[in-house]
C-alpha positions as CSV (number, residue, x, y, z in Angstrom):
1,X,-9.8,-101.5,41.9
2,X,-8.1,-100.4,38.8
3,X,-7.3,-102.7,35.9
4,X,-3.6,-102.8,36.9
5,X,-2.9,-105.5,39.5
6,X,-1.7,-103.8,42.6
7,X,1.3,-105.3,44.5
8,X,1.2,-105.3,48.4
9,X,4.2,-106.1,50.7
10,X,3.4,-107.6,54.1
11,X,6.0,-107.3,56.8
12,X,4.9,-109.7,59.6
13,X,7.0,-112.0,61.8
14,X,4.0,-114.3,62.6
15,X,3.7,-116.8,59.8
16,X,0.1,-117.6,60.8
17,X,-0.9,-114.0,60.7
18,X,1.0,-113.4,57.4
19,X,-0.6,-116.3,55.6
20,X,-4.1,-115.4,56.8
21,X,-3.6,-111.8,55.6
22,X,-2.1,-112.9,52.3
23,X,-5.0,-115.2,51.5
24,X,-7.5,-112.4,52.2
25,X,-5.6,-109.9,50.0
26,X,-5.1,-112.3,47.2
27,X,-8.9,-113.0,47.2
28,X,-9.3,-109.3,46.4
29,X,-7.1,-109.8,43.2
30,X,-3.9,-108.2,44.5
31,X,-0.4,-109.6,44.2
32,X,1.1,-110.1,47.7
33,X,4.7,-110.6,48.9
34,X,5.8,-111.4,52.5
35,X,8.8,-110.5,54.6
36,X,9.2,-112.0,58.1
37,X,11.3,-109.2,59.5
38,X,11.9,-105.5,58.9
39,X,15.4,-106.3,57.6
40,X,14.0,-108.7,55.0
41,X,11.4,-106.0,54.1
42,X,14.2,-103.5,53.3
43,X,16.0,-106.1,51.3
44,X,12.9,-106.7,49.3
45,X,12.5,-103.0,48.6
46,X,16.0,-102.8,47.2
47,X,14.8,-105.2,44.5
48,X,11.2,-104.3,43.9
49,X,8.8,-101.4,44.7
50,X,5.3,-102.4,45.8
51,X,2.2,-100.2,45.6
52,X,1.5,-100.5,49.4
53,X,3.1,-101.9,52.5
54,X,1.3,-103.5,55.5
55,X,3.6,-103.7,58.4
56,X,3.3,-105.1,62.0
57,X,4.5,-102.7,64.7
58,X,6.0,-105.4,67.0
59,X,8.8,-107.1,65.0
60,X,11.9,-108.8,66.1
61,X,15.0,-106.6,66.0
62,X,14.0,-103.5,64.0
63,X,10.4,-102.6,65.0
64,X,7.7,-101.3,62.6
65,X,8.2,-97.6,63.4
66,X,11.9,-97.8,62.7
67,X,11.1,-99.7,59.4
68,X,8.8,-96.8,58.4
69,X,11.4,-94.2,59.0
70,X,13.9,-96.2,56.9
71,X,11.4,-96.4,54.0
72,X,10.7,-92.6,54.2
73,X,14.4,-91.9,54.0
74,X,14.7,-93.4,50.5
75,X,13.5,-91.3,47.6
76,X,12.4,-94.4,45.7
77,X,10.1,-95.5,48.5
78,X,9.1,-92.3,50.1
79,X,5.7,-92.1,48.5
80,X,4.6,-95.7,49.2
81,X,1.5,-95.8,51.4
82,X,2.1,-97.6,54.7
83,X,-0.6,-99.2,56.8
84,X,0.6,-100.2,60.3
85,X,-1.0,-103.0,62.2
86,X,-0.7,-103.0,66.0
87,X,-2.0,-104.6,69.2
88,X,-1.5,-101.3,71.1
89,X,-4.5,-99.0,70.9
90,X,-3.5,-96.1,73.3
91,X,-3.3,-92.5,72.1
92,X,0.5,-92.4,72.7
93,X,0.9,-95.5,70.5
94,X,-1.2,-93.9,67.8
95,X,0.9,-90.8,67.7
96,X,4.1,-92.8,67.7
97,X,2.9,-94.8,64.7
98,X,1.9,-91.8,62.7
99,X,5.0,-89.8,63.5
100,X,7.2,-92.7,62.3
101,X,5.9,-92.2,58.8
102,X,2.9,-94.5,58.6
103,X,0.0,-93.2,56.6
104,X,-2.6,-95.1,58.6
105,X,-2.9,-97.7,61.3
106,X,-5.4,-100.3,62.5
107,X,-5.6,-102.6,65.4
108,X,-5.0,-106.3,64.5
109,X,-8.5,-107.1,65.8
110,X,-10.2,-104.9,63.2
111,X,-12.8,-106.5,60.9
112,X,-12.0,-107.4,57.3
113,X,-14.5,-104.9,55.9
114,X,-12.7,-101.9,57.6
115,X,-9.3,-103.3,56.6
116,X,-10.4,-103.5,53.0
117,X,-11.8,-100.0,53.0
118,X,-8.5,-98.6,54.4
119,X,-6.4,-100.4,51.9
120,X,-8.6,-99.3,49.0
121,X,-8.4,-95.7,50.1
122,X,-4.6,-95.8,50.4
123,X,-4.2,-97.4,47.0
124,X,-6.7,-95.0,45.4
125,X,-4.6,-92.0,46.7
126,X,-1.3,-93.4,45.3
127,X,-1.3,-91.9,41.8
128,X,1.4,-90.4,39.6
129,X,0.6,-86.8,38.5
130,X,3.0,-85.8,35.7
131,X,2.0,-82.1,35.1
132,X,2.4,-80.6,38.6
133,X,4.1,-77.2,38.3
134,X,7.1,-76.4,40.4
135,X,6.3,-75.2,43.9
136,X,8.7,-74.1,46.6
137,X,8.3,-74.7,50.4
138,X,5.3,-73.0,51.9
139,X,3.6,-73.0,55.2
140,X,0.9,-75.7,55.3
141,X,-2.6,-74.2,55.1
142,X,-5.6,-76.0,56.6
143,X,-9.3,-75.3,56.2
144,X,-11.4,-76.3,59.3
145,X,-15.2,-76.6,58.7
146,X,-17.4,-77.0,61.8
147,X,-20.7,-75.6,62.8
148,X,-19.6,-75.4,66.5
149,X,-17.9,-72.1,67.0
150,X,-16.4,-73.3,70.3
151,X,-14.8,-76.4,68.8
152,X,-13.7,-74.5,65.8
153,X,-11.9,-71.9,67.9
154,X,-10.3,-74.7,70.0
155,X,-9.2,-76.6,66.8
156,X,-7.8,-73.4,65.3
157,X,-5.8,-72.6,68.4
158,X,-4.3,-76.1,68.6
159,X,-3.3,-76.3,64.9
160,X,-1.8,-72.8,64.9
161,X,0.4,-73.8,67.8
162,X,1.9,-76.4,65.5
163,X,2.7,-73.7,62.9
164,X,-0.1,-74.3,60.5
165,X,-2.0,-71.5,58.8
166,X,-5.7,-72.1,59.6
167,X,-8.8,-70.8,57.7
168,X,-12.2,-71.5,59.1
169,X,-15.8,-71.9,58.0
170,X,-19.0,-72.6,60.0
171,X,-20.8,-74.6,57.3
172,X,-20.1,-76.6,54.2
173,X,-21.2,-74.0,51.6
174,X,-19.0,-71.3,53.3
175,X,-16.1,-73.8,53.3
176,X,-16.4,-74.4,49.6
177,X,-16.5,-70.7,49.0
178,X,-13.3,-70.3,51.0
179,X,-11.7,-72.9,48.7
180,X,-12.6,-70.8,45.7
181,X,-10.4,-68.0,47.1
182,X,-7.6,-69.9,48.8
183,X,-5.4,-72.8,48.0
184,X,-5.2,-75.2,51.0
185,X,-3.4,-78.4,51.6
186,X,-5.8,-80.2,53.9
187,X,-9.5,-79.8,55.0
188,X,-10.8,-80.9,58.4
189,X,-14.6,-81.2,58.1
190,X,-17.3,-82.2,60.7
191,X,-19.4,-85.1,59.6
192,X,-22.7,-83.8,61.1
193,X,-23.6,-80.3,60.1
194,X,-27.0,-78.6,59.1
195,X,-27.9,-78.1,55.4
196,X,-24.6,-79.4,53.9
197,X,-22.9,-82.1,56.0
198,X,-19.4,-83.4,55.8
199,X,-20.3,-86.2,53.3
200,X,-21.6,-83.7,50.8
201,X,-18.5,-81.5,51.2
202,X,-16.3,-84.6,50.6
203,X,-18.2,-85.5,47.5
204,X,-17.9,-82.0,46.1
205,X,-14.2,-82.0,46.9
206,X,-13.7,-85.4,45.2
207,X,-15.2,-83.9,41.9
208,X,-12.9,-80.9,42.2
209,X,-9.8,-83.1,42.9
210,X,-10.4,-85.1,39.7
211,X,-9.7,-81.9,37.8
212,X,-6.8,-80.7,40.0
213,X,-3.2,-81.5,39.7
214,X,-2.6,-81.3,43.4
215,X,-5.7,-82.8,45.2
216,X,-6.8,-81.5,48.6
217,X,-6.6,-84.1,51.4
218,X,-9.7,-84.5,53.7
219,X,-9.8,-85.5,57.4
220,X,-13.4,-86.2,58.5
221,X,-14.2,-85.3,62.2
222,X,-17.2,-86.9,64.0
223,X,-18.6,-87.0,67.5
224,X,-19.7,-90.6,66.8
225,X,-16.9,-92.9,65.9
226,X,-19.0,-95.7,64.2
227,X,-18.0,-98.2,61.5
228,X,-20.9,-97.3,59.2
229,X,-19.9,-93.6,59.3
230,X,-16.3,-94.6,58.6
231,X,-17.4,-96.4,55.5
232,X,-19.6,-93.5,54.3
233,X,-16.8,-91.0,54.8
234,X,-14.2,-93.0,53.0
235,X,-16.5,-93.9,50.1
236,X,-17.3,-90.2,49.8
237,X,-13.7,-89.4,49.3
238,X,-12.3,-88.7,52.7
239,X,-8.7,-89.6,53.2
240,X,-9.0,-90.3,56.9
241,X,-11.6,-90.4,59.7
242,X,-11.1,-89.6,63.4
243,X,-13.5,-89.0,66.4
244,X,-13.7,-85.6,68.0
245,X,-13.3,-87.2,71.4
246,X,-9.8,-88.4,70.5
247,X,-6.9,-86.8,72.3
248,X,-5.8,-83.7,70.3
249,X,-2.3,-85.3,69.9
250,X,-4.0,-88.0,67.9
251,X,-5.8,-85.5,65.6
252,X,-2.6,-83.6,65.1
253,X,-0.8,-86.9,64.3
254,X,-3.5,-87.6,61.6
255,X,-3.0,-84.2,60.1
256,X,0.8,-84.6,60.0
257,X,0.3,-88.0,58.3
258,X,-2.0,-86.5,55.6
259,X,0.4,-83.5,55.0
260,X,3.3,-85.9,54.7
261,X,1.4,-87.8,52.0
262,X,0.6,-84.6,50.1
263,X,4.1,-83.3,50.4
264,X,5.4,-86.6,49.0
265,X,2.9,-86.4,46.1
266,X,3.7,-82.8,45.3
267,X,7.5,-83.5,45.4
268,X,7.1,-86.5,43.1
269,X,5.0,-84.5,40.6
270,X,7.6,-81.7,40.6
271,X,10.5,-84.1,40.0
272,X,8.6,-85.9,37.2
273,X,7.9,-82.6,35.5
274,X,11.5,-81.6,35.8
275,X,12.6,-84.8,34.2
276,X,10.3,-84.3,31.2
277,X,11.1,-80.6,30.7
278,X,14.8,-80.5,31.4
279,X,17.0,-81.1,28.4
280,X,20.1,-81.2,30.6
281,X,18.9,-83.7,33.1
282,X,21.8,-86.1,32.6
283,X,24.3,-83.4,33.0
284,X,22.5,-82.1,36.1
285,X,22.5,-85.6,37.5
286,X,26.2,-85.9,36.9
287,X,26.9,-82.6,38.5
288,X,24.7,-83.4,41.5
289,X,26.3,-86.8,41.9
290,X,29.8,-85.2,42.0
291,X,28.6,-82.5,44.5
292,X,26.9,-85.2,46.6
293,X,30.2,-87.3,46.6
294,X,32.2,-84.2,47.6
295,X,29.6,-83.3,50.3
296,X,29.6,-86.9,51.5
297,X,33.4,-86.9,51.8
298,X,33.2,-83.6,53.7
299,X,30.4,-84.8,55.9
300,X,32.4,-88.0,56.6
301,X,35.3,-86.0,57.8
302,X,33.1,-83.7,59.9
303,X,31.4,-86.8,61.3
304,X,34.7,-88.4,62.2
305,X,35.7,-85.3,64.1
306,X,32.3,-85.0,65.8
307,X,32.4,-88.7,66.9
308,X,35.8,-88.2,68.5
309,X,34.5,-85.1,70.3
310,X,31.4,-87.0,71.3
311,X,33.4,-90.0,72.7
312,X,35.6,-87.6,74.6
313,X,32.5,-85.8,76.1
314,X,30.9,-89.1,76.9
315,X,34.0,-90.3,78.8
316,X,34.2,-87.0,80.6
317,X,30.5,-87.1,81.6
318,X,30.8,-90.7,82.8
319,X,33.8,-89.7,85.0
320,X,31.8,-86.7,86.4
321,X,28.8,-88.9,87.1
322,X,31.0,-91.5,88.8
323,X,32.8,-89.0,91.0
324,X,29.6,-87.1,91.9
325,X,27.8,-90.4,92.8
326,X,30.8,-91.4,95.0
327,X,30.9,-88.0,96.7
328,X,27.2,-88.0,97.5
329,X,27.5,-91.1,99.6
330,X,29.3,-89.5,102.5
331,X,26.8,-86.6,103.1
332,X,24.0,-89.1,102.8
333,X,25.6,-91.3,105.5
334,X,26.0,-88.2,107.7
335,X,22.3,-87.3,107.3
336,X,21.3,-90.8,108.2
337,X,23.6,-91.0,111.2
338,X,22.6,-87.6,112.6
339,X,18.9,-88.3,112.1
340,X,19.3,-91.4,114.2
341,X,21.3,-89.6,116.8
342,X,18.7,-86.8,117.0
343,X,16.0,-89.4,117.4
344,X,17.8,-91.1,120.3
345,X,19.0,-88.0,122.2
346,X,16.0,-85.7,121.8
347,X,13.2,-88.3,121.7
348,X,11.2,-86.5,124.5
349,X,11.7,-83.0,123.1
350,X,10.8,-84.0,119.5
351,X,7.5,-85.6,120.4
352,X,5.5,-87.7,118.0
353,X,5.4,-85.1,115.2
354,X,9.1,-84.4,115.3
355,X,9.9,-88.1,115.3
356,X,7.7,-88.5,112.3
357,X,9.6,-85.8,110.5
358,X,12.9,-87.5,111.3
359,X,11.6,-90.8,110.1
360,X,10.5,-89.2,106.8
361,X,13.9,-87.6,106.4
362,X,15.7,-90.9,107.1
363,X,13.5,-92.9,104.8
364,X,14.0,-90.6,101.9
365,X,17.7,-90.3,102.6
366,X,17.9,-94.1,102.5
367,X,16.1,-94.2,99.2
368,X,18.4,-91.6,97.8
369,X,21.4,-93.6,99.0
370,X,19.9,-96.6,97.3
371,X,19.5,-94.6,94.0
372,X,23.1,-93.4,94.2
373,X,24.4,-97.0,94.8
374,X,22.2,-98.2,91.9
375,X,23.6,-95.4,89.7
376,X,27.1,-96.5,90.6
377,X,26.2,-100.1,89.6
378,X,24.8,-98.8,86.3
379,X,27.9,-96.8,85.6
380,X,30.1,-99.7,86.5
381,X,28.2,-102.0,84.1
382,X,28.5,-99.3,81.4
383,X,32.1,-98.3,81.7
384,X,33.9,-100.8,83.9
385,X,36.6,-103.1,82.6
386,X,35.6,-106.5,81.1
387,X,38.0,-109.0,82.7
388,X,37.4,-112.1,80.6
389,X,37.7,-115.4,82.4
390,X,36.7,-119.0,81.9
391,X,33.8,-119.9,84.3
392,X,31.0,-122.3,84.8
393,X,27.6,-120.7,84.6
394,X,25.7,-123.2,86.9
395,X,27.7,-122.4,90.1
396,X,27.5,-118.7,89.5
397,X,23.7,-118.8,88.9
398,X,23.1,-121.0,92.0
399,X,25.1,-118.6,94.2
400,X,23.1,-115.6,92.9
401,X,19.9,-117.5,93.6
402,X,20.9,-118.3,97.2
403,X,21.9,-114.7,97.8
404,X,18.5,-113.5,96.5
405,X,16.6,-116.0,98.6
406,X,18.4,-114.9,101.8
407,X,17.8,-111.2,101.1
408,X,14.1,-111.7,100.7
409,X,13.8,-114.4,103.4
410,X,12.1,-116.8,101.0
411,X,12.1,-120.6,101.4
412,X,9.4,-122.0,99.2
413,X,10.8,-120.9,95.8
414,X,12.2,-123.4,93.3
415,X,14.9,-122.9,90.6
416,X,15.5,-125.4,87.8
417,X,18.6,-125.1,85.6
418,X,18.9,-126.8,82.2
419,X,22.3,-126.7,80.6
420,X,25.6,-125.9,82.2
421,X,28.5,-124.6,80.1
422,X,31.9,-123.2,80.6
423,X,31.9,-119.7,79.1
424,X,34.5,-117.0,78.4
425,X,33.1,-113.8,79.9
426,X,33.2,-111.3,82.8
427,X,32.3,-113.0,86.1
428,X,31.4,-109.7,87.9
429,X,29.1,-108.6,85.1
430,X,27.4,-112.0,84.9
431,X,26.8,-111.9,88.7
432,X,25.1,-108.5,88.3
433,X,23.1,-109.7,85.4
434,X,21.7,-112.9,86.9
435,X,21.4,-111.3,90.3
436,X,19.0,-108.6,89.0
437,X,17.0,-111.0,86.9
438,X,16.5,-113.4,89.8
439,X,15.8,-110.6,92.2
440,X,13.2,-109.3,89.7
441,X,11.5,-112.7,89.6
442,X,11.3,-112.9,93.4
443,X,10.0,-109.3,93.8
444,X,7.2,-109.8,91.3
445,X,6.2,-113.3,92.3
446,X,2.5,-114.2,92.4
447,X,0.8,-114.3,95.8
448,X,-1.3,-117.2,94.5
449,X,1.4,-119.8,94.0
450,X,4.9,-120.7,95.0
451,X,7.6,-119.1,92.8
452,X,9.2,-121.3,90.1
453,X,12.1,-120.1,88.0
454,X,13.5,-122.0,85.1
455,X,16.8,-121.1,83.4
456,X,17.7,-122.7,80.1
457,X,21.1,-122.3,78.5
458,X,21.7,-123.3,74.9
459,X,24.9,-123.2,72.8
460,X,24.7,-121.8,69.3
461,X,27.5,-121.3,66.7
462,X,28.5,-117.8,67.9
463,X,26.4,-117.1,70.9
464,X,25.0,-118.5,74.2
465,X,21.2,-118.3,74.3
466,X,19.9,-118.0,77.9
467,X,16.3,-117.8,79.0
468,X,15.1,-116.9,82.5
469,X,11.4,-117.7,83.0
470,X,9.2,-117.3,86.1
471,X,5.5,-117.9,87.0
472,X,5.1,-114.5,88.6
473,X,2.5,-111.7,88.0
474,X,3.8,-110.9,84.5
475,X,3.7,-107.6,82.7
476,X,1.6,-106.0,79.9
477,X,3.1,-105.6,76.5
478,X,3.0,-101.8,76.3
479,X,5.6,-101.7,79.1
480,X,8.1,-104.1,77.5
481,X,10.4,-101.3,76.3
482,X,9.9,-98.9,79.2
483,X,11.1,-101.3,81.9
484,X,14.6,-101.4,80.4
485,X,15.0,-97.6,80.8
486,X,16.9,-96.2,83.7
487,X,14.8,-95.1,86.8
488,X,11.5,-96.1,85.0
489,X,8.8,-97.9,87.0
490,X,5.3,-99.0,86.2
491,X,2.8,-97.0,88.3
492,X,0.9,-100.1,89.6
493,X,4.2,-101.4,91.1
494,X,5.5,-98.2,92.7
495,X,4.6,-99.4,96.2
496,X,7.3,-102.0,95.9
497,X,10.8,-101.1,97.3
498,X,12.4,-100.7,93.9
499,X,14.4,-98.0,92.2
500,X,13.7,-98.9,88.6
501,X,17.3,-99.5,87.4
502,X,17.8,-103.3,87.7
503,X,16.7,-104.1,84.2
504,X,18.5,-101.1,82.7
505,X,21.7,-102.6,84.2
506,X,20.8,-106.0,82.7
507,X,20.4,-104.5,79.2
508,X,23.6,-102.5,79.5
509,X,25.6,-105.6,80.6
510,X,24.1,-107.7,77.8
511,X,25.0,-105.0,75.3
512,X,28.6,-104.8,76.6
513,X,28.8,-108.5,76.2
514,X,27.7,-108.0,72.6
515,X,24.3,-109.6,72.9
516,X,20.6,-108.6,72.9
517,X,17.9,-109.0,75.6
518,X,14.1,-109.2,75.1
519,X,11.1,-110.5,77.0
520,X,7.7,-112.1,76.5
521,X,5.0,-111.9,79.2
522,X,1.3,-111.9,79.9
523,X,-0.2,-110.4,83.1
524,X,-0.8,-113.3,85.6
525,X,1.1,-115.8,83.5
526,X,4.7,-115.0,84.4
527,X,7.6,-113.4,82.4
528,X,10.3,-114.9,80.2
529,X,13.5,-112.9,79.7
530,X,15.8,-114.3,77.0
531,X,19.1,-112.9,75.9
532,X,22.3,-113.8,74.0
533,X,25.9,-113.5,74.9
534,X,28.7,-113.5,72.3
535,X,31.1,-116.4,72.6
536,X,33.9,-114.2,71.4
537,X,34.0,-110.5,72.3
538,X,35.2,-108.2,69.6
539,X,36.8,-104.8,70.5
540,X,34.6,-101.8,69.9
């Protein structure tokens, strides 16, 4: 660590996790600040700029990837290194985190030694270079060094598909010779190579980078993803480390993250040099501010026009979807009726195979009919009127529960309700909301125990807070966002007779009632949906 005390901002909603991390970082001699939400983190950045940010991906309200994008939008914070902590370890999650603007990510379960190495590497790379010459936009150039001709060709093809200019070398010495002739932005080098391995290449590049104004970033590739190799690579000067066995989208994501960091460094260096060299900087700033104000005013006017056009198009599309869905119901009814008629009148002529075809046609027509009806419900929840009335929640919930039990022919389920209030809201929308949530609890009940559903209603200053908790089969965290999307189902539950729209309708209703809906769950432990409803609905 340098003599200057580095300042780290932690954005973590769990106080326990935040305090644990703060104690560890302060033991390393760093100054640490904590924000419990992404919004608080952005407020902190408006007052003070840290040297590094450690942010949790799963945050209440604005999540970690959205926070990263906000940080990258601001010139003052664009170059701050960001380390994302996450419980999700899938390849898709890794790409999502890197594409959001994070420089690196680690699972929350990682050991302290690896965490410390990653932080030291990110802090070491955050430097101010004051003498960078002006450079315009150029196509990113990458040098790939690997002794496997097959993997080198594969890597080159994949990177070129993303628009990069790729140079290649089959050994370390050849790669260094290429760097003598060409200026590159990033080097991908294999850890294990004969004669001169990746570690030696990194060490050589580190010495060169100390003398360069624009250092080359290095991504180490290895067929054996082991902690000791990670430590050796980072200590030798590598900026990142990834296994060859990783999905190519992960490797591409790592490359994008490194190139974003280099672009940010180059841009900052160029701006600093211009500030030093330009004698008319204040006048330029004034002119740019005026131009920006004029452009902003022009953009505001264009945006206003575009928003009106968008709203008009949205309304028109909703009408088209509603009319189309209505019109589809009649031909579907005809298909079902004639399928049944054919089956009865020509049972002998059709035979077993023909009857099976008719059954298949009827089953899929019924499913399509169900999808159309669900789509109509979704459109109604999205665009229908909101007739606000005064109503008691308890009778409405109990009626929805009785209806769901009768539909599923279930008698051993139990509902407990805490809190009964008279609210001002839309009865039809609330019936749909509770109907889908309770139906969901019944459909995904555990076969090992009787279903128990608990609904708790609390009154706050401006909202009603309502929780619907069951003891069913639960759901894994990576699916939390997906289940609220229209026509989305989890593969392991596709055998159930569902369309995948109920929770999308629930979210749309809650949003129209100016609230928010979330969930917490663990597989085998049940699911807890909790949402808010505004006491007073304001016009949009």
